[in-house]
Short mmCIF file of the C-alpha atoms (twelve columns), coordinates in Angstrom:
data_MODEL
# 
_entry.id   MODEL 
# 
loop_
_atom_site.group_PDB 
_atom_site.id 
_atom_site.type_symbol 
_atom_site.label_atom_id 
_atom_site.label_alt_id 
_atom_site.label_comp_id 
_atom_site.label_asym_id 
_atom_site.label_seq_id 
_atom_site.Cartn_x 
_atom_site.Cartn_y 
_atom_site.Cartn_z 
_atom_site.pdbx_PDB_model_num 
ATOM 1   C CA . MET A 1   90.350 93.132  112.504 1 
ATOM 2   C CA . GLY A 2   91.412 89.871  112.011 1 
ATOM 3   C CA . VAL A 3   88.604 88.181  113.440 1 
ATOM 4   C CA . LEU A 4   85.905 89.660  111.147 1 
ATOM 5   C CA . ARG A 5   88.498 88.542  107.993 1 
ATOM 6   C CA . ASP A 6   88.324 85.248  109.932 1 
ATOM 7   C CA . GLN A 7   84.855 85.531  109.437 1 
ATOM 8   C CA . GLY A 8   84.233 86.135  105.718 1 
ATOM 9   C CA . PHE A 9   84.193 89.661  106.112 1 
ATOM 10  C CA . ASN A 10  86.222 91.353  102.587 1 
ATOM 11  C CA . ARG A 11  85.228 95.109  102.589 1 
ATOM 12  C CA . VAL A 12  85.877 97.749  105.375 1 
ATOM 13  C CA . SER A 13  84.639 101.090 105.732 1 
ATOM 14  C CA . ILE A 14  87.198 103.199 108.203 1 
ATOM 15  C CA . GLY A 15  84.918 106.498 109.641 1 
ATOM 16  C CA . VAL A 16  86.781 109.339 110.727 1 
ATOM 17  C CA . PRO A 17  85.552 110.853 114.392 1 
ATOM 18  C CA . ASP A 18  83.836 114.010 114.540 1 
ATOM 19  C CA . ILE A 19  84.562 116.363 117.117 1 
ATOM 20  C CA . GLY A 20  81.758 117.428 119.723 1 
ATOM 21  C CA . ALA A 21  81.640 119.387 122.841 1 
ATOM 22  C CA . ASP A 22  80.979 115.970 124.599 1 
ATOM 23  C CA . SER A 23  83.945 114.774 122.857 1 
ATOM 24  C CA . GLU A 24  88.009 114.515 124.302 1 
ATOM 25  C CA . MET A 25  88.962 114.812 120.646 1 
ATOM 26  C CA . SER A 26  91.076 117.880 119.790 1 
ATOM 27  C CA . VAL A 27  91.379 119.284 116.078 1 
ATOM 28  C CA . ALA A 28  95.155 118.557 116.909 1 
ATOM 29  C CA . CYS A 29  94.498 114.705 116.544 1 
ATOM 30  C CA . TYR A 30  91.529 114.646 114.024 1 
ATOM 31  C CA . GLN A 31  94.634 116.010 111.833 1 
ATOM 32  C CA . ASN A 32  96.460 113.384 112.916 1 
ATOM 33  C CA . PRO A 33  96.785 110.739 110.505 1 
ATOM 34  C CA . ALA A 34  98.248 107.726 111.963 1 
ATOM 35  C CA . PRO A 35  94.381 105.867 113.451 1 
ATOM 36  C CA . ILE A 36  93.151 106.036 110.057 1 
ATOM 37  C CA . HIS A 37  96.756 104.570 108.534 1 
ATOM 38  C CA . SER A 38  96.827 102.019 111.238 1 
ATOM 39  C CA . LEU A 39  94.011 101.024 110.545 1 
ATOM 40  C CA . ILE A 40  94.032 101.058 106.483 1 
ATOM 41  C CA . ASP A 41  97.034 99.489  107.190 1 
ATOM 42  C CA . ALA A 42  95.655 96.090  109.138 1 
ATOM 43  C CA . ALA A 43  93.070 96.124  106.469 1 
ATOM 44  C CA . ARG A 44  95.258 94.898  103.795 1 
ATOM 45  C CA . THR A 45  97.363 92.879  105.771 1 
ATOM 46  C CA . PHE A 46  94.228 91.089  106.302 1 
ATOM 47  C CA . GLY A 47  93.450 90.912  103.103 1 
ATOM 48  C CA . TYR A 48  90.234 92.883  102.781 1 
ATOM 49  C CA . ARG A 49  89.177 93.575  99.155  1 
ATOM 50  C CA . SER A 50  88.765 97.190  99.518  1 
ATOM 51  C CA . ILE A 51  88.818 99.843  101.877 1 
ATOM 52  C CA . ASN A 52  86.109 102.976 101.958 1 
ATOM 53  C CA . VAL A 53  86.916 106.023 103.976 1 
ATOM 54  C CA . ASP A 54  83.419 108.380 105.258 1 
ATOM 55  C CA . LEU A 55  84.824 111.852 105.989 1 
ATOM 56  C CA . GLY A 56  82.026 114.497 107.265 1 
ATOM 57  C CA . PHE A 57  82.603 118.217 106.181 1 
ATOM 58  C CA . GLY A 58  80.617 120.829 107.950 1 
ATOM 59  C CA . ARG A 59  80.829 121.152 111.100 1 
ATOM 60  C CA . ALA A 60  81.570 124.654 113.055 1 
ATOM 61  C CA . TRP A 61  85.128 123.679 113.979 1 
ATOM 62  C CA . GLN A 62  85.753 123.091 110.386 1 
ATOM 63  C CA . THR A 63  87.119 125.304 108.123 1 
ATOM 64  C CA . PRO A 64  87.857 125.198 104.161 1 
ATOM 65  C CA . GLU A 65  92.004 125.179 104.553 1 
ATOM 66  C CA . SER A 66  91.940 122.599 107.840 1 
ATOM 67  C CA . PHE A 67  89.290 120.138 105.810 1 
ATOM 68  C CA . SER A 68  91.534 120.129 102.606 1 
ATOM 69  C CA . LEU A 69  94.765 119.431 104.741 1 
ATOM 70  C CA . LYS A 70  92.770 116.435 106.511 1 
ATOM 71  C CA . LEU A 71  91.189 115.304 103.457 1 
ATOM 72  C CA . ALA A 72  94.554 115.448 101.695 1 
ATOM 73  C CA . THR A 73  96.394 113.265 103.919 1 
ATOM 74  C CA . ILE A 74  93.592 110.487 103.766 1 
ATOM 75  C CA . ILE A 75  94.122 110.914 99.547  1 
ATOM 76  C CA . GLU A 76  97.951 110.211 100.805 1 
ATOM 77  C CA . LEU A 77  96.521 106.726 102.020 1 
ATOM 78  C CA . GLU A 78  94.997 105.923 98.753  1 
ATOM 79  C CA . PRO A 79  91.855 104.141 100.183 1 
ATOM 80  C CA . ASP A 80  90.036 102.176 97.131  1 
ATOM 81  C CA . ARG A 81  86.883 104.510 97.831  1 
ATOM 82  C CA . LEU A 82  85.806 107.769 99.703  1 
ATOM 83  C CA . LEU A 83  82.515 108.986 100.711 1 
ATOM 84  C CA . VAL A 84  82.033 112.432 101.797 1 
ATOM 85  C CA . PHE A 85  78.726 113.803 103.349 1 
ATOM 86  C CA . ASP A 86  77.218 117.389 104.989 1 
ATOM 87  C CA . TYR A 87  77.086 116.600 108.738 1 
ATOM 88  C CA . ALA A 88  73.725 118.430 108.202 1 
ATOM 89  C CA . ARG A 89  72.175 115.227 106.320 1 
ATOM 90  C CA . PRO A 90  74.854 112.269 107.229 1 
ATOM 91  C CA . PRO A 91  73.493 108.940 105.978 1 
ATOM 92  C CA . GLN A 92  71.494 106.800 108.038 1 
ATOM 93  C CA . ARG A 93  74.657 104.839 110.229 1 
ATOM 94  C CA . TYR A 94  75.568 108.404 111.729 1 
ATOM 95  C CA . ARG A 95  72.317 109.670 112.689 1 
ATOM 96  C CA . PRO A 96  71.779 108.671 116.280 1 
ATOM 97  C CA . VAL A 97  69.075 106.554 117.048 1 
ATOM 98  C CA . THR A 98  67.806 109.255 120.022 1 
ATOM 99  C CA . GLY A 99  67.101 112.078 117.285 1 
ATOM 100 C CA . ASP A 100 68.119 114.821 119.654 1 
ATOM 101 C CA . GLU A 101 71.890 115.388 118.732 1 
ATOM 102 C CA . ILE A 102 72.248 118.833 118.179 1 
ATOM 103 C CA . ARG A 103 76.110 119.507 116.803 1 
ATOM 104 C CA . GLU A 104 76.767 123.599 115.503 1 
ATOM 105 C CA . LEU A 105 77.055 123.547 111.613 1 
ATOM 106 C CA . CYS A 106 79.726 126.265 109.766 1 
ATOM 107 C CA . CYS A 107 78.192 128.518 107.550 1 
ATOM 108 C CA . GLN A 108 77.206 127.572 104.234 1 
ATOM 109 C CA . ASP A 109 79.662 129.558 102.308 1 
ATOM 110 C CA . ASP A 110 82.850 127.609 104.345 1 
ATOM 111 C CA . LYS A 111 80.120 124.233 103.318 1 
ATOM 112 C CA . GLY A 112 79.912 124.808 99.703  1 
ATOM 113 C CA . ALA A 113 83.566 125.958 99.519  1 
ATOM 114 C CA . MET A 114 84.504 122.286 101.726 1 
ATOM 115 C CA . ARG A 115 82.050 120.567 98.811  1 
ATOM 116 C CA . GLN A 116 83.904 122.128 96.005  1 
ATOM 117 C CA . ILE A 117 87.615 120.818 97.933  1 
ATOM 118 C CA . CYS A 118 86.098 117.187 97.674  1 
ATOM 119 C CA . PHE A 119 85.644 116.931 93.893  1 
ATOM 120 C CA . ASP A 120 88.675 119.594 93.307  1 
ATOM 121 C CA . GLN A 121 90.735 117.121 95.554  1 
ATOM 122 C CA . LEU A 122 89.233 113.481 93.998  1 
ATOM 123 C CA . ILE A 123 88.857 114.135 90.866  1 
ATOM 124 C CA . SER A 124 92.838 115.608 90.718  1 
ATOM 125 C CA . ALA A 125 93.535 112.564 92.748  1 
ATOM 126 C CA . GLY A 126 92.361 109.969 89.854  1 
ATOM 127 C CA . TYR A 127 88.927 109.108 92.361  1 
ATOM 128 C CA . HIS A 128 85.594 108.737 90.161  1 
ATOM 129 C CA . TYR A 129 82.340 110.555 91.398  1 
ATOM 130 C CA . ILE A 130 79.683 107.465 91.361  1 
ATOM 131 C CA . GLY A 131 76.980 109.847 93.733  1 
ATOM 132 C CA . LEU A 132 75.696 111.084 96.619  1 
ATOM 133 C CA . GLY A 133 79.329 111.789 97.784  1 
ATOM 134 C CA . GLN A 134 80.653 108.454 96.396  1 
ATOM 135 C CA . PHE A 135 84.390 108.595 95.012  1 
ATOM 136 C CA . VAL A 136 85.606 105.639 93.595  1 
ATOM 137 C CA . ARG A 137 89.340 104.117 91.975  1 
ATOM 138 C CA . PRO A 138 88.424 104.027 88.133  1 
ATOM 139 C CA . ASP A 139 88.368 100.346 88.245  1 
ATOM 140 C CA . ASP A 140 86.299 99.918  91.378  1 
ATOM 141 C CA . ASP A 141 83.388 97.429  91.077  1 
ATOM 142 C CA . LEU A 142 81.241 100.134 91.419  1 
ATOM 143 C CA . ALA A 143 82.643 102.392 88.926  1 
ATOM 144 C CA . ILE A 144 82.650 99.012  86.386  1 
ATOM 145 C CA . ALA A 145 78.792 98.133  87.417  1 
ATOM 146 C CA . GLN A 146 77.508 101.647 87.388  1 
ATOM 147 C CA . GLU A 147 79.063 102.329 83.617  1 
ATOM 148 C CA . ARG A 148 77.383 98.734  83.306  1 
ATOM 149 C CA . GLY A 149 73.906 99.438  84.373  1 
ATOM 150 C CA . ARG A 150 74.091 97.180  87.219  1 
ATOM 151 C CA . LEU A 151 74.732 99.177  90.358  1 
ATOM 152 C CA . ARG A 152 71.846 99.383  93.143  1 
ATOM 153 C CA . ARG A 153 71.773 101.004 96.240  1 
ATOM 154 C CA . HIS A 154 70.962 99.758  99.900  1 
ATOM 155 C CA . CYS A 155 70.671 101.449 103.507 1 
ATOM 156 C CA . GLN A 156 74.250 101.058 103.595 1 
ATOM 157 C CA . GLY A 157 75.194 102.806 100.168 1 
ATOM 158 C CA . PHE A 158 76.427 101.582 96.873  1 
ATOM 159 C CA . THR A 159 76.219 97.661  95.872  1 
ATOM 160 C CA . ARG A 160 77.028 95.343  93.005  1 
ATOM 161 C CA . HIS A 161 74.849 92.674  94.551  1 
ATOM 162 C CA . GLY A 162 71.420 93.696  93.285  1 
ATOM 163 C CA . TYR A 163 68.171 93.563  95.493  1 
ATOM 164 C CA . CYS A 164 69.457 91.496  98.765  1 
ATOM 165 C CA . ASP A 165 69.146 91.435  102.188 1 
ATOM 166 C CA . HIS A 166 71.245 93.432  104.199 1 
ATOM 167 C CA . VAL A 167 72.228 92.701  107.741 1 
ATOM 168 C CA . GLY A 168 73.814 95.400  110.284 1 
ATOM 169 C CA . PHE A 169 76.148 94.167  112.833 1 
ATOM 170 C CA . GLY A 170 77.172 96.527  115.472 1 
ATOM 171 C CA . LEU A 171 75.824 99.799  118.401 1 
ATOM 172 C CA . GLY A 172 74.002 101.387 115.613 1 
ATOM 173 C CA . GLY A 173 73.672 98.606  112.431 1 
ATOM 174 C CA . ILE A 174 71.100 98.644  110.434 1 
ATOM 175 C CA . SER A 175 69.219 96.051  108.815 1 
ATOM 176 C CA . GLN A 176 66.973 95.893  105.754 1 
ATOM 177 C CA . ILE A 177 65.042 92.415  105.007 1 
ATOM 178 C CA . ASP A 178 62.501 94.122  102.073 1 
ATOM 179 C CA . ASP A 179 61.281 96.835  102.984 1 
ATOM 180 C CA . LEU A 180 61.164 96.704  106.473 1 
ATOM 181 C CA . TYR A 181 64.594 98.346  108.187 1 
ATOM 182 C CA . THR A 182 65.515 97.527  112.364 1 
ATOM 183 C CA . GLN A 183 68.362 99.525  113.920 1 
ATOM 184 C CA . ASN A 184 70.469 98.583  117.121 1 
ATOM 185 C CA . THR A 185 70.649 100.231 119.968 1 
ATOM 186 C CA . ASP A 186 73.616 103.004 120.294 1 
ATOM 187 C CA . ALA A 187 74.522 102.374 123.676 1 
ATOM 188 C CA . LEU A 188 77.137 99.850  124.412 1 
ATOM 189 C CA . GLU A 189 75.563 98.560  128.047 1 
ATOM 190 C CA . ARG A 190 71.942 98.197  126.390 1 
ATOM 191 C CA . TYR A 191 73.791 96.249  123.196 1 
ATOM 192 C CA . GLN A 192 75.575 93.835  125.580 1 
ATOM 193 C CA . GLN A 193 72.300 93.526  127.795 1 
ATOM 194 C CA . GLN A 194 70.239 92.481  125.015 1 
ATOM 195 C CA . LEU A 195 72.924 90.088  123.629 1 
ATOM 196 C CA . ASP A 196 73.333 88.386  127.395 1 
ATOM 197 C CA . MET A 197 69.527 87.689  127.089 1 
ATOM 198 C CA . ASP A 198 69.798 85.899  123.700 1 
ATOM 199 C CA . GLN A 199 67.773 89.055  121.910 1 
ATOM 200 C CA . LEU A 200 68.932 90.846  119.404 1 
ATOM 201 C CA . PRO A 201 70.022 95.024  120.499 1 
ATOM 202 C CA . THR A 202 67.336 95.990  118.548 1 
ATOM 203 C CA . CYS A 203 65.853 99.210  119.091 1 
ATOM 204 C CA . ARG A 204 63.272 100.499 116.331 1 
ATOM 205 C CA . GLY A 205 62.053 99.402  113.186 1 
ATOM 206 C CA . TRP A 206 60.159 100.904 110.274 1 
ATOM 207 C CA . ARG A 207 58.255 99.428  107.038 1 
ATOM 208 C CA . CYS A 208 59.031 101.528 103.971 1 
ATOM 209 C CA . GLU A 209 54.979 101.824 102.518 1 
ATOM 210 C CA . SER A 210 53.917 101.880 99.020  1 
ATOM 211 C CA . GLY A 211 54.571 105.691 98.899  1 
ATOM 212 C CA . GLY A 212 58.239 105.766 100.114 1 
ATOM 213 C CA . GLN A 213 59.406 102.763 97.892  1 
ATOM 214 C CA . VAL A 214 57.732 104.787 95.333  1 
ATOM 215 C CA . ARG A 215 60.541 107.760 95.587  1 
ATOM 216 C CA . GLN A 216 63.208 105.155 96.944  1 
ATOM 217 C CA . MET A 217 62.991 103.527 93.338  1 
ATOM 218 C CA . VAL A 218 62.941 106.901 92.118  1 
ATOM 219 C CA . MET A 219 66.384 107.886 93.915  1 
ATOM 220 C CA . GLU A 220 67.895 104.544 93.638  1 
ATOM 221 C CA . ARG A 221 67.680 104.783 89.535  1 
ATOM 222 C CA . LEU A 222 68.877 108.566 89.385  1 
ATOM 223 C CA . ALA A 223 71.839 107.935 91.383  1 
ATOM 224 C CA . CYS A 224 72.159 104.863 89.901  1 
ATOM 225 C CA . ASP A 225 72.480 104.934 86.541  1 
ATOM 226 C CA . LEU A 226 72.366 108.925 86.220  1 
ATOM 227 C CA . GLU A 227 68.571 108.316 84.345  1 
ATOM 228 C CA . LEU A 228 65.118 107.369 85.162  1 
ATOM 229 C CA . ASP A 229 62.814 105.429 82.866  1 
ATOM 230 C CA . ILE A 230 59.728 107.265 83.426  1 
ATOM 231 C CA . HIS A 231 57.460 104.804 81.582  1 
ATOM 232 C CA . ALA A 232 58.643 102.175 83.577  1 
ATOM 233 C CA . ILE A 233 58.098 103.961 86.833  1 
ATOM 234 C CA . GLU A 234 54.475 104.346 85.439  1 
ATOM 235 C CA . THR A 235 54.221 100.743 84.694  1 
ATOM 236 C CA . ARG A 236 55.530 99.318  88.052  1 
ATOM 237 C CA . TYR A 237 53.717 101.518 90.247  1 
ATOM 238 C CA . GLY A 238 50.535 102.505 88.283  1 
ATOM 239 C CA . LEU A 239 50.456 105.983 87.937  1 
ATOM 240 C CA . ILE A 240 50.874 108.831 86.224  1 
ATOM 241 C CA . PHE A 241 54.416 110.312 86.853  1 
ATOM 242 C CA . ARG A 242 53.939 113.949 86.056  1 
ATOM 243 C CA . GLN A 243 51.140 113.582 88.453  1 
ATOM 244 C CA . TYR A 244 52.297 111.616 91.110  1 
ATOM 245 C CA . PHE A 245 55.451 114.595 91.197  1 
ATOM 246 C CA . SER A 246 53.484 117.883 90.155  1 
ATOM 247 C CA . SER A 247 54.945 119.315 93.182  1 
ATOM 248 C CA . ILE A 248 58.546 118.540 91.524  1 
ATOM 249 C CA . TRP A 249 58.202 119.173 87.933  1 
ATOM 250 C CA . PRO A 250 58.463 122.168 87.497  1 
ATOM 251 C CA . VAL A 251 61.500 122.310 89.767  1 
ATOM 252 C CA . LEU A 252 62.611 119.392 87.371  1 
ATOM 253 C CA . GLU A 253 61.814 122.072 84.153  1 
ATOM 254 C CA . GLN A 254 64.142 124.940 86.179  1 
ATOM 255 C CA . LEU A 255 67.053 122.054 85.912  1 
ATOM 256 C CA . SER A 256 66.463 121.373 82.434  1 
ATOM 257 C CA . ARG A 257 66.486 125.240 82.120  1 
ATOM 258 C CA . ASP A 258 69.770 125.706 83.515  1 
ATOM 259 C CA . GLY A 259 71.571 122.470 81.778  1 
ATOM 260 C CA . LEU A 260 71.821 120.614 84.416  1 
ATOM 261 C CA . ILE A 261 69.198 117.448 82.921  1 
ATOM 262 C CA . GLU A 262 67.547 116.279 79.696  1 
ATOM 263 C CA . LEU A 263 63.915 116.207 80.992  1 
ATOM 264 C CA . SER A 264 60.916 114.146 78.749  1 
ATOM 265 C CA . ASP A 265 57.790 112.565 79.431  1 
ATOM 266 C CA . ARG A 266 59.560 109.550 79.095  1 
ATOM 267 C CA . PHE A 267 62.847 109.850 80.603  1 
ATOM 268 C CA . ILE A 268 64.992 112.380 83.086  1 
ATOM 269 C CA . SER A 269 68.588 112.124 82.248  1 
ATOM 270 C CA . ILE A 270 71.511 113.855 83.985  1 
ATOM 271 C CA . LEU A 271 74.478 115.446 82.232  1 
ATOM 272 C CA . SER A 272 77.811 116.019 82.983  1 
ATOM 273 C CA . ALA A 273 76.747 119.112 84.072  1 
ATOM 274 C CA . GLY A 274 74.498 117.773 86.885  1 
ATOM 275 C CA . ARG A 275 76.971 115.086 88.139  1 
ATOM 276 C CA . PRO A 276 78.590 117.279 90.941  1 
ATOM 277 C CA . GLU A 277 74.336 117.906 91.856  1 
ATOM 278 C CA . VAL A 278 73.224 114.715 92.207  1 
ATOM 279 C CA . ASP A 279 72.822 114.534 95.429  1 
ATOM 280 C CA . THR A 280 70.246 117.837 95.180  1 
ATOM 281 C CA . ILE A 281 68.412 116.590 92.283  1 
ATOM 282 C CA . CYS A 282 67.718 113.078 94.503  1 
ATOM 283 C CA . ASN A 283 66.547 114.699 97.029  1 
ATOM 284 C CA . LEU A 284 63.900 116.465 95.788  1 
ATOM 285 C CA . PHE A 285 61.902 113.067 95.841  1 
ATOM 286 C CA . GLU A 286 63.221 112.157 99.194  1 
ATOM 287 C CA . LYS A 287 60.515 115.108 100.730 1 
ATOM 288 C CA . ASP A 288 57.864 113.331 102.259 1 
ATOM 289 C CA . LEU A 289 59.400 110.005 101.605 1 
ATOM 290 C CA . GLY A 290 57.575 109.290 104.961 1 
ATOM 291 C CA . GLY A 291 55.418 106.638 104.106 1 
ATOM 292 C CA . ALA A 292 56.982 104.820 106.757 1 
ATOM 293 C CA . ARG A 293 55.411 103.702 109.553 1 
ATOM 294 C CA . HIS A 294 57.673 103.008 112.857 1 
# 
């Protein structure tokens, strides 16, 4: 932790480990707050500006009760940010490079209960919901950036630094340079071998092509601004939005009737009732995002 701070890193994100069939970690160990507590204390001692904790839900070994207890212990540690995510749709950094990992998930009712627990406990504790599972303190840089219309999103989550290159270090690290994405191997031996040969430990890469870029921009603006200027998208990409997303438009109309969004030919605005559903609304546009070429 100290070495990274000396190198100029000023924010840290701590992931709560998963329990799988190949893990020696027990549920009792999972519930123990000491390991996370020690990391947060170390980060504060070394002067990190912001501390985030990632917490997944939806595994078969989890129950709403056990998840509620775990979340409560993390809230007591007062991290600046918490990212809660569904193990069925984890952030890119938690997806195995090989893509063949299968872990048992809980039932939909329990998953829904865990998701609601996140909102109930974190909002009650004073956190502000940015969107896509990200909760922050009201005075956090991300909350202020969203309020001022300056929030952005890249491959690792929300940021206030605009459209800049992002370089990932470590096992499974993801880098984003313009429309090119690369990922490091998550095999330790292979990672070390490539570094020893003065090679980047990259195991795969993909380029986001035009169709994917449109969808990514739509999702980013909805997630960051909670509204979308349809005319701006049409002008930038030379398309007719309603035709381009013809398969999605009826769903958007239903969301409008349900009071979750305000919809017109010029704008999509996510209403207060729709804020907890930002993830679902954005995911509508993620379908067929694979204008990506590997």
